[in-house]
DSSP file (Angstrom, degrees, kcal/mol; ACC not computed):
  #  RESIDUE AA STRUCTURE BP1 BP2  ACC     N-H-->O    O-->H-N    N-H-->O    O-->H-N    TCO  KAPPA ALPHA  PHI   PSI    X-CA   Y-CA   Z-CA
    1    1 A M     >        0   0    0      0, 0.0     4,-2.4     0, 0.0     5,-0.2   0.000 360.0 360.0 360.0 -31.0   60.1   12.3    4.0
    2    2 A K  H  >  +     0   0    0      1,-0.2     4,-2.6     2,-0.2     5,-0.2   0.901 360.0  50.9 -60.6 -41.5   62.9    9.7    3.7
    3    3 A E  H  > S+     0   0    0      1,-0.2     4,-2.1     2,-0.2    -1,-0.2   0.894 110.0  50.1 -63.7 -39.0   62.9    9.1    7.5
    4    4 A E  H  > S+     0   0    0      2,-0.2     4,-2.0     1,-0.2    -2,-0.2   0.909 110.7  49.3 -64.7 -42.5   59.2    8.6    7.5
    5    5 A V  H  X S+     0   0    0     -4,-2.4     4,-2.5     1,-0.2    -2,-0.2   0.920 110.2  51.1 -62.7 -43.9   59.4    6.1    4.7
    6    6 A M  H  X S+     0   0    0     -4,-2.6     4,-1.8     1,-0.2    -1,-0.2   0.898 108.6  51.7 -61.2 -40.1   62.2    4.2    6.5
    7    7 A A  H  X S+     0   0    0     -4,-2.1     4,-1.1     2,-0.2    -1,-0.2   0.902 110.7  47.2 -64.5 -41.2   60.1    4.0    9.7
    8    8 A V  H  X S+     0   0    0     -4,-2.0     4,-1.6     1,-0.2     3,-0.5   0.906 109.7  53.5 -67.1 -40.8   57.1    2.6    7.8
    9    9 A L  H  X S+     0   0    0     -4,-2.5     4,-2.6     1,-0.2    -1,-0.2   0.861 102.9  58.1 -62.3 -34.4   59.3    0.0    6.0
   10   10 A E  H  < S+     0   0    0     -4,-1.8    -1,-0.2     1,-0.2    -2,-0.2   0.846 106.9  48.6 -62.7 -32.9   60.6   -1.1    9.4
   11   11 A N  H  < S+     0   0    0     -4,-1.1     4,-0.3    -3,-0.5    -1,-0.2   0.816 115.2  44.0 -75.0 -30.7   57.0   -1.9   10.4
   12   12 A I  H >X S+     0   0    0     -4,-1.6     4,-1.2     1,-0.2     3,-1.2   0.825  96.2  79.2 -79.4 -34.0   56.4   -3.8    7.2
   13   13 A R  H 3X S+     0   0    0     -4,-2.6     4,-2.8     1,-0.3     5,-0.3   0.795  82.9  59.5 -50.2 -44.1   59.7   -5.7    7.3
   14   14 A P  H 3> S+     0   0    0      0, 0.0     4,-1.7     0, 0.0    -1,-0.3   0.873 104.7  51.3 -57.9 -36.4   58.8   -8.4    9.8
   15   15 A A  H <> S+     0   0    0     -3,-1.2     4,-0.6    -4,-0.3    -2,-0.2   0.905 113.0  45.0 -66.4 -40.5   55.9   -9.7    7.6
   16   16 A L  H ><>S+     0   0    0     -4,-1.2     5,-2.5     1,-0.2     3,-1.0   0.908 112.0  51.7 -68.0 -41.8   58.3   -9.9    4.6
   17   17 A Q  H ><5S+     0   0    0     -4,-2.8     3,-1.6     1,-0.3    -1,-0.2   0.804  98.9  65.1 -66.1 -29.3   61.0  -11.6    6.7
   18   18 A A  H 3<5S+     0   0    0     -4,-1.7    -1,-0.3     1,-0.3    -2,-0.2   0.782 106.1  44.6 -63.7 -25.6   58.5  -14.2    8.0
   19   19 A D  T <<5S-     0   0    0     -3,-1.0    -1,-0.3    -4,-0.6    -2,-0.2   0.249 128.2 -97.4-101.4  11.5   58.2  -15.4    4.4
   20   20 A G  T < 5S+     0   0    0     -3,-1.6    21,-2.7     1,-0.3    -3,-0.2   0.635  91.0  99.2  87.1  14.7   62.0  -15.3    3.8
   21   21 A G  E   < -A   40   0A   0     -5,-2.5    -1,-0.3    19,-0.3     2,-0.3  -0.540  45.2-171.2-120.8-172.7   62.1  -11.9    2.0
   22   22 A D  E     -A   39   0A   0     17,-1.6    17,-2.3    -2,-0.2     2,-0.4  -0.968  17.9-125.5-167.8 172.3   62.9   -8.3    2.8
   23   23 A V  E     -A   38   0A   0     -2,-0.3     2,-0.4    15,-0.2    15,-0.2  -0.996  14.8-160.8-133.0 137.0   62.8   -4.8    1.3
   24   24 A E  E     -A   37   0A   0     13,-2.4    13,-2.4    -2,-0.4     2,-0.5  -0.964  19.9-128.9-117.2 134.5   65.6   -2.3    1.0
   25   25 A L  E     +A   36   0A   0     -2,-0.4    11,-0.2    11,-0.2     3,-0.1  -0.710  29.3 172.6 -80.9 126.3   65.0    1.4    0.5
   26   26 A V  E     -     0   0A   0      9,-2.9     2,-0.3    -2,-0.5    10,-0.2   0.838  58.9 -19.8 -99.5 -48.5   67.0    2.6   -2.5
   27   27 A D  E     -A   35   0A   0      8,-1.8     8,-3.1     2,-0.0     2,-0.4  -0.992  40.3-153.3-161.7 151.6   65.8    6.2   -2.9
   28   28 A V  E     -A   34   0A   0     -2,-0.3     6,-0.2     6,-0.2     2,-0.1  -0.974  25.6-153.6-128.5 116.8   63.0    8.7   -2.1
   29   29 A S    >   -     0   0    0      4,-2.7     3,-1.5    -2,-0.4    -2,-0.0  -0.461  26.2-114.3 -89.3 163.1   62.6   11.5   -4.6
   30   30 A D  T 3  S+     0   0    0      1,-0.3    -1,-0.1    -2,-0.1     0, 0.0   0.725 113.7  60.9 -66.4 -22.1   61.2   15.0   -3.9
   31   31 A D  T 3  S-     0   0    0      2,-0.1    -1,-0.3    36,-0.0    35,-0.1   0.285 124.4 -96.0 -92.7  12.2   58.3   14.3   -6.2
   32   32 A G  S <  S+     0   0    0     -3,-1.5    36,-2.7     1,-0.3    37,-1.8   0.604  76.4 140.2  91.8  12.0   57.0   11.3   -4.2
   33   33 A L  E     - b   0  69A   0     35,-0.2    -4,-2.7    34,-0.2     2,-0.5  -0.808  32.8-163.4 -92.1 123.0   58.6    8.4   -6.0
   34   34 A V  E     -Ab  28  70A   0     35,-2.8    37,-2.8    -2,-0.6     2,-0.5  -0.923   1.3-159.8-108.4 124.9   59.9    5.7   -3.7
   35   35 A K  E     +Ab  27  71A   0     -8,-3.1    -9,-2.9    -2,-0.5    -8,-1.8  -0.910  17.6 170.3-107.3 127.5   62.4    3.2   -5.1
   36   36 A V  E     -Ab  25  72A   0     35,-2.8    37,-2.5    -2,-0.5     2,-0.5  -0.857  26.9-138.5-129.2 164.6   62.8   -0.1   -3.2
   37   37 A R  E     -A   24   0A   0    -13,-2.4   -13,-2.4    -2,-0.3     2,-0.5  -0.990  13.8-146.5-125.0 121.7   64.5   -3.4   -3.9
   38   38 A L  E     -A   23   0A   0     -2,-0.5     2,-0.2   -15,-0.2   -15,-0.2  -0.766  28.3-177.7 -85.1 129.0   62.7   -6.6   -2.9
   39   39 A V  E >   +A   22   0A   0    -17,-2.3   -17,-1.6    -2,-0.5     3,-1.2  -0.733  38.8  16.6-125.6 171.6   65.3   -9.2   -1.8
   40   40 A G  E >> S-A   21   0A   0      1,-0.3     3,-1.1    -2,-0.2     4,-0.5  -0.407 130.1 -12.0  66.9-142.1   65.4  -12.8   -0.6
   41   41 A A  H >> S+     0   0    0    -21,-2.7     3,-0.8     1,-0.3     4,-0.7   0.799 136.3  61.9 -61.3 -29.5   62.3  -14.8   -1.4
   42   42 A C  H <4 S+     0   0    0     -3,-1.2    -1,-0.3     1,-0.2    -2,-0.2   0.780  92.9  64.8 -68.9 -26.1   60.4  -11.6   -2.3
   43   43 A G  H <4 S+     0   0    0     -3,-1.1    -1,-0.2     1,-0.2    -2,-0.2   0.762 116.3  25.3 -68.8 -24.8   62.8  -10.9   -5.2
   44   44 A H  H << S+     0   0    0     -3,-0.8    -1,-0.2    -4,-0.5    -2,-0.2   0.338  90.8 121.0-121.2   3.7   61.8  -14.0   -7.1
   45   45 A C    ><  -     0   0    0     -4,-0.7     3,-1.8    -3,-0.2     4,-0.2  -0.488  61.7-137.5 -74.5 136.5   58.2  -14.5   -5.9
   46   46 A P  T 3  S+     0   0    0      0, 0.0     3,-0.4     0, 0.0     4,-0.2   0.719 106.2  54.9 -64.9 -18.4   55.5  -14.5   -8.5
   47   47 A M  T 3> S+     0   0    0      1,-0.2     4,-2.4     2,-0.1     3,-0.2   0.304  75.1 105.4 -94.1   8.9   53.4  -12.5   -6.0
   48   48 A S  H <> S+     0   0    0     -3,-1.8     4,-2.6     1,-0.2    -1,-0.2   0.838  76.4  54.3 -62.8 -33.4   56.0   -9.8   -5.6
   49   49 A T  H  > S+     0   0    0     -3,-0.4     4,-2.7    -4,-0.2     5,-0.3   0.910 110.0  47.3 -65.1 -41.0   54.1   -7.2   -7.7
   50   50 A M  H  >>S+     0   0    0     -3,-0.2     4,-2.2     2,-0.2     5,-0.8   0.917 112.4  49.8 -64.8 -43.2   51.1   -7.7   -5.5
   51   51 A T  I  X>S+     0   0    0     -4,-2.4     5,-2.4     3,-0.2     4,-0.9   0.917 114.0  46.5 -59.9 -43.6   53.2   -7.4   -2.4
   52   52 A L  I  <>S+     0   0    0     -4,-2.6     5,-3.2     3,-0.2     6,-0.2   0.954 123.8  29.0 -65.5 -51.8   54.8   -4.2   -3.8
   53   53 A K  I  <>S+     0   0    0     -4,-2.7     5,-0.9     3,-0.2    -3,-0.2   0.928 129.3  34.5 -80.9 -47.2   51.6   -2.4   -4.9
   54   54 A M  I  <5S+     0   0    0     -4,-2.2    -3,-0.2    -5,-0.3    -1,-0.1   0.702 132.4  25.5 -85.2 -19.9   48.9   -3.7   -2.6
   55   55 A G  I  X<S+     0   0    0     -4,-0.9     4,-2.1    -5,-0.8    -3,-0.2   0.825 129.4  26.3-104.3 -70.3   51.1   -4.0    0.5
   56   56 A I  I  ><S+     0   0    0     -5,-2.4     4,-2.6     2,-0.2     5,-0.2   0.950 125.7  43.2 -66.7 -52.5   54.1   -1.7    0.5
   57   57 A E  I  ><S+     0   0    0     -5,-3.2     4,-2.7    -6,-0.2     5,-0.2   0.930 115.2  49.0 -62.6 -45.8   52.8    1.1   -1.7
   58   58 A R  H  ><S+     0   0    0     -5,-0.9     4,-1.9    -6,-0.2    -1,-0.2   0.920 113.4  47.0 -60.9 -43.8   49.3    1.2   -0.2
   59   59 A T  H  X S+     0   0    0     -4,-2.1     4,-2.1     2,-0.2     5,-0.2   0.923 112.8  48.6 -64.9 -44.3   50.8    1.3    3.4
   60   60 A L  H  X S+     0   0    0     -4,-2.6     4,-2.8     1,-0.2     7,-0.3   0.910 110.9  50.4 -64.0 -41.0   53.3    4.0    2.5
   61   61 A K  H  < S+     0   0    0     -4,-2.7    -1,-0.2    -5,-0.2    -2,-0.2   0.878 113.2  47.1 -63.3 -36.7   50.6    6.2    0.8
   62   62 A D  H  < S+     0   0    0     -4,-1.9    -1,-0.2    -5,-0.2    -2,-0.2   0.866 122.9  32.2 -70.3 -36.5   48.4    5.8    3.9
   63   63 A K  H  < S+     0   0    0     -4,-2.1    -2,-0.2     1,-0.2    -3,-0.2   0.719 115.1  52.8 -98.6 -24.3   51.1    6.7    6.4
   64   64 A V  S >< S-     0   0    0     -4,-2.8     3,-1.6    -5,-0.2    -1,-0.2  -0.921  75.3-138.5-122.6 108.8   53.5    9.1    4.6
   65   65 A P  T 3  S+     0   0    0      0, 0.0     3,-0.1     0, 0.0    -3,-0.1  -0.383  88.7  31.8 -61.2 136.9   52.0   12.3    3.0
   66   66 A G  T 3  S+     0   0    0      1,-0.3     2,-0.5    -5,-0.1    -5,-0.1   0.203  78.3 129.1 102.0 -16.1   53.6   12.9   -0.4
   67   67 A V    <   +     0   0    0     -3,-1.6    -1,-0.3    -7,-0.3   -34,-0.2  -0.631  23.9 167.8 -74.7 123.5   54.3    9.4   -1.5
   68   68 A K        -     0   0    0    -36,-2.7     2,-0.3    -2,-0.5   -35,-0.2   0.762  59.8  -0.7-105.1 -36.3   52.8    9.0   -5.0
   69   69 A E  E     -b   33   0A   0    -37,-1.8   -35,-2.8     2,-0.0     2,-0.4  -0.994  52.1-148.3-156.4 150.1   54.3    5.7   -6.2
   70   70 A V  E     -b   34   0A   0     -2,-0.3     2,-0.3   -37,-0.2   -35,-0.2  -0.991  21.7-177.1-121.3 128.2   56.5    2.9   -5.1
   71   71 A I  E     -b   35   0A   0    -37,-2.8   -35,-2.8    -2,-0.4     2,-0.5  -0.924  21.2-132.3-125.1 152.8   58.6    1.0   -7.7
   72   72 A S  E      b   36   0A   0     -2,-0.3   -35,-0.2   -37,-0.2   -37,-0.1  -0.861 360.0 360.0-101.5 133.2   60.9   -1.9   -7.5
   73   73 A I              0   0    0    -37,-2.5   -36,-0.2    -2,-0.5    -1,-0.1   0.394 360.0 360.0-115.9 360.0   64.3   -1.7   -9.1
């Protein structure tokens, strides 16, 4: 599942980088929890929670079976 998550994040990354941010994959657990770190402009943006939940999490849930939640650490 980790490889699938990484591939989806590679597709999301250009949109984040266009706004001066990025996402780093920290961990993917066997129970479907994906841990990421928002960096750059995304790390301090007031909309980062929306980006995480409505963008990254929604896309990962749609594209990778087994993803249950995405959290930022």
